[in-house]
TIPAMI-722785 format. One record per residue (C-alpha): x, y, z. Coordinates in Angstrom, 1 decimal. Layout:
N
<rec c1="X" c2="Y" c3="Z"/>
...
! end
This chain:
331
<rec c1="-58.9" c2="81.9" c3="130.8"/>
<rec c1="-61.7" c2="80.9" c3="133.2"/>
<rec c1="-62.8" c2="84.5" c3="133.5"/>
<rec c1="-62.8" c2="85.0" c3="129.6"/>
<rec c1="-65.0" c2="81.9" c3="129.4"/>
<rec c1="-67.3" c2="83.2" c3="132.1"/>
<rec c1="-67.9" c2="86.5" c3="130.1"/>
<rec c1="-68.6" c2="84.6" c3="126.9"/>
<rec c1="-71.1" c2="82.3" c3="128.7"/>
<rec c1="-73.0" c2="85.2" c3="130.0"/>
<rec c1="-73.1" c2="87.0" c3="126.7"/>
<rec c1="-74.6" c2="83.8" c3="125.2"/>
<rec c1="-77.0" c2="83.4" c3="128.0"/>
<rec c1="-78.3" c2="86.9" c3="127.5"/>
<rec c1="-78.6" c2="86.5" c3="123.8"/>
<rec c1="-80.6" c2="83.3" c3="124.0"/>
<rec c1="-83.0" c2="84.8" c3="126.6"/>
<rec c1="-83.6" c2="87.8" c3="124.4"/>
<rec c1="-84.3" c2="85.6" c3="121.3"/>
<rec c1="-86.6" c2="83.2" c3="123.3"/>
<rec c1="-88.6" c2="86.2" c3="124.6"/>
<rec c1="-88.8" c2="87.5" c3="121.1"/>
<rec c1="-90.0" c2="84.3" c3="119.7"/>
<rec c1="-92.5" c2="83.9" c3="122.3"/>
<rec c1="-93.9" c2="87.2" c3="121.5"/>
<rec c1="-94.1" c2="86.3" c3="117.7"/>
<rec c1="-95.8" c2="83.1" c3="118.7"/>
<rec c1="-98.4" c2="84.8" c3="120.9"/>
<rec c1="-99.6" c2="86.5" c3="117.7"/>
<rec c1="-97.5" c2="89.7" c3="117.3"/>
<rec c1="-97.0" c2="89.1" c3="113.7"/>
<rec c1="-99.0" c2="90.3" c3="110.7"/>
<rec c1="-100.9" c2="87.7" c3="108.6"/>
<rec c1="-102.1" c2="90.6" c3="106.6"/>
<rec c1="-98.5" c2="91.3" c3="105.6"/>
<rec c1="-98.0" c2="87.6" c3="104.8"/>
<rec c1="-101.1" c2="87.7" c3="102.7"/>
<rec c1="-100.3" c2="90.9" c3="100.8"/>
<rec c1="-96.6" c2="90.2" c3="100.3"/>
<rec c1="-96.9" c2="86.8" c3="99.0"/>
<rec c1="-95.4" c2="86.3" c3="95.4"/>
<rec c1="-98.1" c2="83.6" c3="95.0"/>
<rec c1="-101.6" c2="84.5" c3="94.0"/>
<rec c1="-103.9" c2="84.2" c3="97.2"/>
<rec c1="-107.6" c2="84.5" c3="97.4"/>
<rec c1="-110.4" c2="83.6" c3="99.8"/>
<rec c1="-113.7" c2="82.7" c3="98.2"/>
<rec c1="-117.1" c2="81.5" c3="99.1"/>
<rec c1="-118.1" c2="77.9" c3="98.4"/>
<rec c1="-120.1" c2="79.0" c3="95.4"/>
<rec c1="-116.8" c2="80.4" c3="94.0"/>
<rec c1="-117.3" c2="84.2" c3="94.5"/>
<rec c1="-114.2" c2="85.9" c3="95.6"/>
<rec c1="-114.0" c2="87.7" c3="99.1"/>
<rec c1="-110.4" c2="88.7" c3="99.1"/>
<rec c1="-107.5" c2="88.7" c3="96.9"/>
<rec c1="-103.8" c2="89.7" c3="97.2"/>
<rec c1="-101.9" c2="92.3" c3="95.0"/>
<rec c1="-100.2" c2="89.4" c3="93.3"/>
<rec c1="-103.5" c2="88.1" c3="92.2"/>
<rec c1="-104.6" c2="91.4" c3="91.0"/>
<rec c1="-101.5" c2="92.0" c3="88.9"/>
<rec c1="-101.9" c2="88.7" c3="87.2"/>
<rec c1="-105.4" c2="89.3" c3="86.1"/>
<rec c1="-104.8" c2="93.0" c3="85.4"/>
<rec c1="-108.3" c2="94.0" c3="86.3"/>
<rec c1="-109.0" c2="96.3" c3="89.0"/>
<rec c1="-109.2" c2="95.2" c3="92.6"/>
<rec c1="-112.9" c2="96.4" c3="92.8"/>
<rec c1="-113.9" c2="94.3" c3="89.5"/>
<rec c1="-112.0" c2="91.2" c3="90.9"/>
<rec c1="-113.9" c2="91.4" c3="94.2"/>
<rec c1="-117.0" c2="90.4" c3="92.3"/>
<rec c1="-115.2" c2="87.8" c3="90.5"/>
<rec c1="-116.8" c2="84.4" c3="90.3"/>
<rec c1="-115.1" c2="81.0" c3="89.4"/>
<rec c1="-116.8" c2="81.2" c3="86.0"/>
<rec c1="-116.2" c2="84.8" c3="85.3"/>
<rec c1="-113.6" c2="85.3" c3="82.6"/>
<rec c1="-113.2" c2="81.6" c3="82.3"/>
<rec c1="-112.1" c2="80.1" c3="79.0"/>
<rec c1="-115.2" c2="78.3" c3="77.6"/>
<rec c1="-113.2" c2="74.9" c3="77.0"/>
<rec c1="-112.6" c2="74.8" c3="80.8"/>
<rec c1="-116.2" c2="75.2" c3="82.0"/>
<rec c1="-116.8" c2="71.4" c3="82.5"/>
<rec c1="-113.6" c2="70.5" c3="84.2"/>
<rec c1="-113.6" c2="73.7" c3="86.4"/>
<rec c1="-117.3" c2="72.9" c3="87.4"/>
<rec c1="-116.1" c2="69.4" c3="88.5"/>
<rec c1="-113.4" c2="70.9" c3="90.6"/>
<rec c1="-115.9" c2="73.4" c3="92.3"/>
<rec c1="-118.3" c2="70.5" c3="93.1"/>
<rec c1="-115.4" c2="68.4" c3="94.8"/>
<rec c1="-114.5" c2="71.6" c3="96.8"/>
<rec c1="-118.1" c2="71.9" c3="98.0"/>
<rec c1="-117.9" c2="68.3" c3="99.2"/>
<rec c1="-114.7" c2="69.1" c3="101.2"/>
<rec c1="-112.3" c2="67.6" c3="98.8"/>
<rec c1="-109.0" c2="69.5" c3="98.6"/>
<rec c1="-107.7" c2="70.6" c3="95.1"/>
<rec c1="-104.2" c2="69.9" c3="94.2"/>
<rec c1="-102.6" c2="71.4" c3="91.0"/>
<rec c1="-105.6" c2="72.1" c3="88.7"/>
<rec c1="-105.0" c2="74.0" c3="85.6"/>
<rec c1="-107.3" c2="76.4" c3="83.4"/>
<rec c1="-107.4" c2="79.6" c3="81.6"/>
<rec c1="-108.9" c2="83.0" c3="82.4"/>
<rec c1="-109.3" c2="86.1" c3="80.3"/>
<rec c1="-107.2" c2="89.0" c3="81.7"/>
<rec c1="-107.2" c2="92.8" c3="81.3"/>
<rec c1="-105.0" c2="92.7" c3="78.2"/>
<rec c1="-107.3" c2="90.7" c3="76.2"/>
<rec c1="-105.1" c2="87.4" c3="76.5"/>
<rec c1="-106.0" c2="84.1" c3="78.1"/>
<rec c1="-103.4" c2="83.3" c3="80.7"/>
<rec c1="-102.8" c2="79.9" c3="82.1"/>
<rec c1="-103.1" c2="79.4" c3="86.0"/>
<rec c1="-102.3" c2="76.4" c3="88.2"/>
<rec c1="-104.6" c2="76.3" c3="91.3"/>
<rec c1="-104.4" c2="74.7" c3="94.8"/>
<rec c1="-107.3" c2="75.0" c3="97.0"/>
<rec c1="-108.6" c2="73.9" c3="100.3"/>
<rec c1="-112.2" c2="74.0" c3="101.6"/>
<rec c1="-113.3" c2="75.0" c3="105.0"/>
<rec c1="-117.0" c2="73.6" c3="105.1"/>
<rec c1="-117.4" c2="75.1" c3="108.8"/>
<rec c1="-116.8" c2="78.6" c3="107.7"/>
<rec c1="-118.1" c2="78.0" c3="104.1"/>
<rec c1="-114.8" c2="79.3" c3="102.6"/>
<rec c1="-112.2" c2="78.2" c3="100.1"/>
<rec c1="-108.6" c2="79.3" c3="100.5"/>
<rec c1="-106.9" c2="79.3" c3="97.0"/>
<rec c1="-103.3" c2="79.6" c3="95.9"/>
<rec c1="-102.5" c2="80.1" c3="92.2"/>
<rec c1="-99.6" c2="80.7" c3="89.9"/>
<rec c1="-99.3" c2="82.2" c3="86.4"/>
<rec c1="-97.8" c2="79.4" c3="84.4"/>
<rec c1="-98.4" c2="81.0" c3="80.9"/>
<rec c1="-94.7" c2="81.4" c3="80.2"/>
<rec c1="-94.0" c2="77.7" c3="81.2"/>
<rec c1="-96.9" c2="76.6" c3="79.0"/>
<rec c1="-96.0" c2="78.7" c3="76.1"/>
<rec c1="-92.3" c2="77.6" c3="76.4"/>
<rec c1="-93.5" c2="73.9" c3="76.4"/>
<rec c1="-95.6" c2="74.4" c3="73.4"/>
<rec c1="-92.7" c2="76.0" c3="71.5"/>
<rec c1="-90.5" c2="73.0" c3="72.5"/>
<rec c1="-93.2" c2="70.6" c3="71.3"/>
<rec c1="-93.6" c2="72.5" c3="68.2"/>
<rec c1="-89.8" c2="72.5" c3="67.5"/>
<rec c1="-89.8" c2="68.8" c3="68.2"/>
<rec c1="-92.5" c2="68.2" c3="65.7"/>
<rec c1="-90.5" c2="70.4" c3="63.0"/>
<rec c1="-87.5" c2="68.5" c3="64.0"/>
<rec c1="-89.1" c2="65.1" c3="63.6"/>
<rec c1="-90.6" c2="66.3" c3="60.3"/>
<rec c1="-87.1" c2="67.6" c3="59.1"/>
<rec c1="-85.5" c2="64.3" c3="60.0"/>
<rec c1="-88.2" c2="62.3" c3="58.2"/>
<rec c1="-87.9" c2="64.4" c3="55.0"/>
<rec c1="-84.0" c2="63.9" c3="55.2"/>
<rec c1="-84.4" c2="60.1" c3="55.7"/>
<rec c1="-86.8" c2="59.9" c3="53.0"/>
<rec c1="-84.4" c2="62.0" c3="50.7"/>
<rec c1="-81.6" c2="59.8" c3="51.7"/>
<rec c1="-83.6" c2="56.7" c3="50.9"/>
<rec c1="-85.4" c2="57.8" c3="47.7"/>
<rec c1="-84.4" c2="57.9" c3="44.3"/>
<rec c1="-85.1" c2="61.5" c3="43.1"/>
<rec c1="-86.1" c2="60.6" c3="39.5"/>
<rec c1="-88.4" c2="57.7" c3="40.3"/>
<rec c1="-89.5" c2="58.3" c3="43.8"/>
<rec c1="-88.7" c2="54.6" c3="44.4"/>
<rec c1="-86.4" c2="53.3" c3="47.0"/>
<rec c1="-82.7" c2="53.8" c3="46.2"/>
<rec c1="-80.2" c2="51.1" c3="46.2"/>
<rec c1="-79.1" c2="51.9" c3="49.7"/>
<rec c1="-82.6" c2="51.7" c3="51.2"/>
<rec c1="-83.2" c2="48.6" c3="49.2"/>
<rec c1="-80.0" c2="46.8" c3="50.4"/>
<rec c1="-80.9" c2="47.7" c3="54.1"/>
<rec c1="-84.4" c2="46.5" c3="53.9"/>
<rec c1="-83.6" c2="43.3" c3="52.0"/>
<rec c1="-81.0" c2="42.5" c3="54.7"/>
<rec c1="-83.8" c2="43.0" c3="57.4"/>
<rec c1="-86.2" c2="40.9" c3="55.4"/>
<rec c1="-83.9" c2="37.9" c3="54.7"/>
<rec c1="-82.7" c2="37.8" c3="58.4"/>
<rec c1="-86.5" c2="37.7" c3="59.6"/>
<rec c1="-87.1" c2="34.7" c3="57.4"/>
<rec c1="-83.9" c2="32.7" c3="58.3"/>
<rec c1="-86.0" c2="30.8" c3="61.0"/>
<rec c1="-89.3" c2="30.6" c3="59.3"/>
<rec c1="-90.4" c2="28.3" c3="56.5"/>
<rec c1="-90.9" c2="30.9" c3="54.0"/>
<rec c1="-89.5" c2="31.7" c3="50.6"/>
<rec c1="-88.7" c2="34.8" c3="48.7"/>
<rec c1="-87.6" c2="35.8" c3="45.2"/>
<rec c1="-85.5" c2="38.5" c3="43.7"/>
<rec c1="-86.3" c2="39.9" c3="40.2"/>
<rec c1="-83.5" c2="42.2" c3="38.4"/>
<rec c1="-85.1" c2="44.2" c3="35.6"/>
<rec c1="-83.4" c2="46.0" c3="32.9"/>
<rec c1="-85.0" c2="48.2" c3="30.2"/>
<rec c1="-84.1" c2="46.9" c3="26.8"/>
<rec c1="-82.1" c2="49.2" c3="24.4"/>
<rec c1="-82.3" c2="52.0" c3="26.9"/>
<rec c1="-79.1" c2="53.5" c3="25.7"/>
<rec c1="-80.2" c2="53.7" c3="22.0"/>
<rec c1="-83.6" c2="55.4" c3="23.3"/>
<rec c1="-81.5" c2="57.9" c3="25.0"/>
<rec c1="-79.4" c2="58.6" c3="22.1"/>
<rec c1="-82.3" c2="58.8" c3="19.7"/>
<rec c1="-84.6" c2="61.0" c3="21.9"/>
<rec c1="-82.3" c2="62.5" c3="24.5"/>
<rec c1="-82.0" c2="62.1" c3="28.4"/>
<rec c1="-85.1" c2="64.0" c3="29.2"/>
<rec c1="-87.2" c2="61.6" c3="27.3"/>
<rec c1="-85.3" c2="58.8" c3="28.7"/>
<rec c1="-85.9" c2="60.1" c3="32.1"/>
<rec c1="-89.7" c2="59.9" c3="31.5"/>
<rec c1="-89.5" c2="56.4" c3="30.3"/>
<rec c1="-87.9" c2="55.4" c3="33.7"/>
<rec c1="-90.6" c2="57.4" c3="35.6"/>
<rec c1="-93.4" c2="55.7" c3="33.7"/>
<rec c1="-91.8" c2="52.2" c3="34.1"/>
<rec c1="-91.4" c2="52.9" c3="38.0"/>
<rec c1="-95.2" c2="53.8" c3="38.0"/>
<rec c1="-96.1" c2="50.6" c3="36.0"/>
<rec c1="-94.3" c2="48.4" c3="38.1"/>
<rec c1="-95.3" c2="50.0" c3="41.3"/>
<rec c1="-99.0" c2="49.6" c3="40.3"/>
<rec c1="-98.7" c2="45.9" c3="39.3"/>
<rec c1="-96.8" c2="44.6" c3="42.2"/>
<rec c1="-98.4" c2="43.8" c3="45.7"/>
<rec c1="-98.4" c2="46.4" c3="48.4"/>
<rec c1="-95.8" c2="44.3" c3="50.4"/>
<rec c1="-93.3" c2="43.6" c3="47.7"/>
<rec c1="-90.2" c2="45.7" c3="47.8"/>
<rec c1="-89.3" c2="47.8" c3="44.7"/>
<rec c1="-86.4" c2="50.0" c3="44.0"/>
<rec c1="-84.3" c2="51.6" c3="41.3"/>
<rec c1="-81.0" c2="49.8" c3="41.5"/>
<rec c1="-79.0" c2="52.0" c3="39.2"/>
<rec c1="-79.3" c2="53.5" c3="35.7"/>
<rec c1="-81.9" c2="51.6" c3="33.9"/>
<rec c1="-82.0" c2="48.7" c3="36.3"/>
<rec c1="-84.8" c2="48.0" c3="38.9"/>
<rec c1="-85.0" c2="45.4" c3="41.5"/>
<rec c1="-88.0" c2="43.7" c3="43.3"/>
<rec c1="-88.3" c2="41.3" c3="46.2"/>
<rec c1="-91.2" c2="39.0" c3="46.3"/>
<rec c1="-92.3" c2="36.9" c3="49.5"/>
<rec c1="-93.2" c2="34.2" c3="46.8"/>
<rec c1="-92.0" c2="30.8" c3="45.7"/>
<rec c1="-90.4" c2="30.0" c3="42.5"/>
<rec c1="-93.7" c2="29.4" c3="40.5"/>
<rec c1="-95.3" c2="32.6" c3="42.0"/>
<rec c1="-92.2" c2="34.6" c3="41.1"/>
<rec c1="-92.4" c2="33.4" c3="37.5"/>
<rec c1="-96.1" c2="34.4" c3="37.0"/>
<rec c1="-95.2" c2="38.0" c3="38.6"/>
<rec c1="-92.3" c2="38.2" c3="36.2"/>
<rec c1="-94.4" c2="37.5" c3="33.3"/>
<rec c1="-97.1" c2="39.9" c3="34.4"/>
<rec c1="-94.5" c2="42.7" c3="34.8"/>
<rec c1="-93.1" c2="41.9" c3="31.2"/>
<rec c1="-96.4" c2="42.0" c3="29.5"/>
<rec c1="-97.5" c2="45.1" c3="31.3"/>
<rec c1="-94.4" c2="47.1" c3="30.0"/>
<rec c1="-94.6" c2="45.5" c3="26.6"/>
<rec c1="-98.4" c2="46.3" c3="26.1"/>
<rec c1="-98.4" c2="49.9" c3="27.6"/>
<rec c1="-98.9" c2="52.6" c3="25.0"/>
<rec c1="-95.5" c2="54.3" c3="24.6"/>
<rec c1="-95.2" c2="57.7" c3="22.9"/>
<rec c1="-92.0" c2="57.3" c3="20.8"/>
<rec c1="-91.5" c2="53.7" c3="20.3"/>
<rec c1="-92.2" c2="50.4" c3="22.1"/>
<rec c1="-90.4" c2="49.7" c3="25.4"/>
<rec c1="-89.8" c2="46.2" c3="26.7"/>
<rec c1="-87.8" c2="44.8" c3="29.8"/>
<rec c1="-85.6" c2="41.8" c3="30.5"/>
<rec c1="-86.0" c2="40.0" c3="33.9"/>
<rec c1="-83.7" c2="37.7" c3="35.8"/>
<rec c1="-85.2" c2="35.6" c3="38.7"/>
<rec c1="-83.6" c2="33.9" c3="41.8"/>
<rec c1="-85.5" c2="32.2" c3="44.6"/>
<rec c1="-84.3" c2="31.5" c3="48.2"/>
<rec c1="-85.5" c2="28.0" c3="49.0"/>
<rec c1="-86.9" c2="27.0" c3="52.5"/>
<rec c1="-84.1" c2="24.5" c3="53.4"/>
<rec c1="-81.6" c2="24.1" c3="50.6"/>
<rec c1="-80.8" c2="27.9" c3="50.3"/>
<rec c1="-81.1" c2="28.8" c3="54.0"/>
<rec c1="-77.3" c2="29.8" c3="54.1"/>
<rec c1="-77.6" c2="32.2" c3="51.1"/>
<rec c1="-76.9" c2="35.9" c3="51.7"/>
<rec c1="-78.7" c2="38.8" c3="49.9"/>
<rec c1="-75.6" c2="39.1" c3="47.8"/>
<rec c1="-75.8" c2="35.6" c3="46.7"/>
<rec c1="-79.4" c2="36.1" c3="45.5"/>
<rec c1="-78.7" c2="39.2" c3="43.8"/>
<rec c1="-75.8" c2="37.8" c3="42.0"/>
<rec c1="-77.9" c2="34.8" c3="40.7"/>
<rec c1="-80.7" c2="37.1" c3="39.6"/>
<rec c1="-78.3" c2="39.1" c3="37.7"/>
<rec c1="-76.8" c2="36.2" c3="36.0"/>
<rec c1="-80.3" c2="35.1" c3="35.1"/>
<rec c1="-81.1" c2="38.6" c3="33.6"/>
<rec c1="-77.7" c2="38.4" c3="31.5"/>
<rec c1="-79.2" c2="35.1" c3="30.1"/>
<rec c1="-82.5" c2="37.0" c3="29.2"/>
<rec c1="-80.6" c2="39.6" c3="27.4"/>
<rec c1="-78.5" c2="37.2" c3="25.5"/>
<rec c1="-81.4" c2="35.1" c3="24.6"/>
<rec c1="-83.1" c2="38.1" c3="22.9"/>
<rec c1="-84.5" c2="40.4" c3="25.6"/>
<rec c1="-88.1" c2="41.1" c3="26.5"/>
<rec c1="-88.2" c2="37.7" c3="28.5"/>
<rec c1="-87.5" c2="36.5" c3="32.0"/>
<rec c1="-85.1" c2="33.7" c3="33.1"/>
<rec c1="-85.0" c2="32.1" c3="36.3"/>
<rec c1="-81.5" c2="31.0" c3="37.8"/>
<rec c1="-82.6" c2="27.3" c3="38.4"/>
<rec c1="-83.1" c2="26.8" c3="34.7"/>
<rec c1="-79.2" c2="27.9" c3="34.4"/>
<rec c1="-78.4" c2="25.3" c3="37.1"/>
<rec c1="-80.4" c2="22.5" c3="35.4"/>
<rec c1="-78.3" c2="23.1" c3="32.0"/>
! end
């Protein structure tokens, strides 16, 4: 057993002596820096401080595609994309002052007629008047990122379009009922802790069924489109307007009772006074207002129900008028 260990020890001792000797020879300079330079998969070059190239490796030549002879006269501004002149010039001036360059990107015209993207790292040697530079062709990475960004933009656009389609009434291009309910909920919750009021207007087109029966659904649709346009133009920008279903529209105003009544009358008169092609068109309106203190616990559903009851009163009393829910409570 001891004899076996002795032979193993002698073998390992000879091996380590041999490797130590070989390493010593390498460390004394028996390796080829030229091979390291030429075989590197990175683009390597040595240039003067003014940017003119003195030596390049094969990877550098292959990336540009120009002949080695042509590239040996290559200056930092030769084949440089015009957009990068200013930024590249700043980098060259920094190198001349002895400041290393870490990860700088620009584009150069290559032999195939395309501009490639390169990422550069460079270290100046002011004593020798040289710049040692390493570069990589990052064109594929840049193009891939550009495609990803483009896809992201297209996806965002598509999502916005889908959201718009899901929240917009296709006929009038107003908000649909679902979108209105969501926005109304957000608004009423935001006002719960503020001393502000809001009003809801339920609007119904008078005798719309008979209009459809007389002139057809296409003409009826045109009436709804025109009414939507007139309401939009009359209301303030921050008012919420939606088609609530059929010939019904709904409006939310951040106004008190008196202001909401004035707005309702303006809307009613706007529709009544408009020049309609076939016959006169009017609307009936029901109003409900959320008070600052007394109605603070009311929900959106409560307000809409109140406005709907007021609308029913307007239609019962002869149409082409507005009614505020408060007037029903006082009776």
